[in-house]
N, C-alpha and C positions, 0 to 999 in steps of 0.2 A: 301620197301616203302609201306605204306598202301594205299588202294583205298577208294573211297567214300562209298562203301557198308560197309567196315569195320568200318569206322568212324561213319556212321549212326547206326550200331549195338552197338558200344560202348556207344553212346549218349542215345540210347533207353534202354539200360540195367542198367542205373544208378539207384541206389535205391532211394526210395522216401525220402524226408527230413521230419523232424518233423515239426509240426505246432507251431506257437507261444504259444498256450495254453499248448501244451505238454511239452514244455521246460521252461515255465514260463517267457517268454519274456516281459520285463517291463522296465520302466524308472529307471535308476540307481540313488541312492541317490547322492545328490550334493556333489562333492568333492571325491567321491569314485574312487579308482583305478580300481575296478571291474566294467569295462564297456566293451561293445563289442569292442571298438577300441583298447583295451589292451588284447584281448582274442586271443588265438591261432587258433580259428575257424573263425576269421574275416579276410576278404580279401578286398582289394581295387583294382579295375581294373585300370591298368596304363593308358589305352587309354583315359578314361573319368572320372575317380575317383568314379565310381559306386561302392557301397559297398555291400558285400554279406557275407553269413555265410555258412560254409560247412555242417552244420547239421540242419539248420532251414530255412524255407521259407514260404511265403504266397503270395497271390495275391498282397497285399500292398507292401511287401518288393521286389517283382519282379518288381514293378513299380517305387517305391521311393528309394529302397535300404534299407539296415539295418541301423538303427539309431546308430551311434557310441556312443551316450550317454546312450544307453539302456544296459541291461544285461539279462542273463537267468541263470537258475539253473545249467547249464553245462559250465559256465564260467571257463576257464582254461588258465593258462599261458604256461604250458608245455605239455598238453595233458594227463597227469597222475593224477594230483591233481585237484579235482573239489570241492572246499571248499563250494560252495552253494548248492550242490546236496543233502546234508543231509546224515545222517548215514544209513538210510534204503536203499539208492541207492548206497552206497559204496560197492566195492568188499571186500569180507571177506578174 
């Protein structure tokens, strides 16, 4: 069983998340399937429905949550394919 010190260390060592500008966070086109709510990085907290992203955050998303109708360049359904990232960002 872990203690509070170990828990605090884990929380303190989390890597920083990318900013909205770094990932191209923006409103998704109307009717697009490529929206945060359909992305593998998007999470909804069961307790209160607050939305978050595992790779991006800002002061605004910390307060209001990630907008499910938005998207970013790292949208993915499976964590492998990132169709909006562009060829220059793709693994060779």
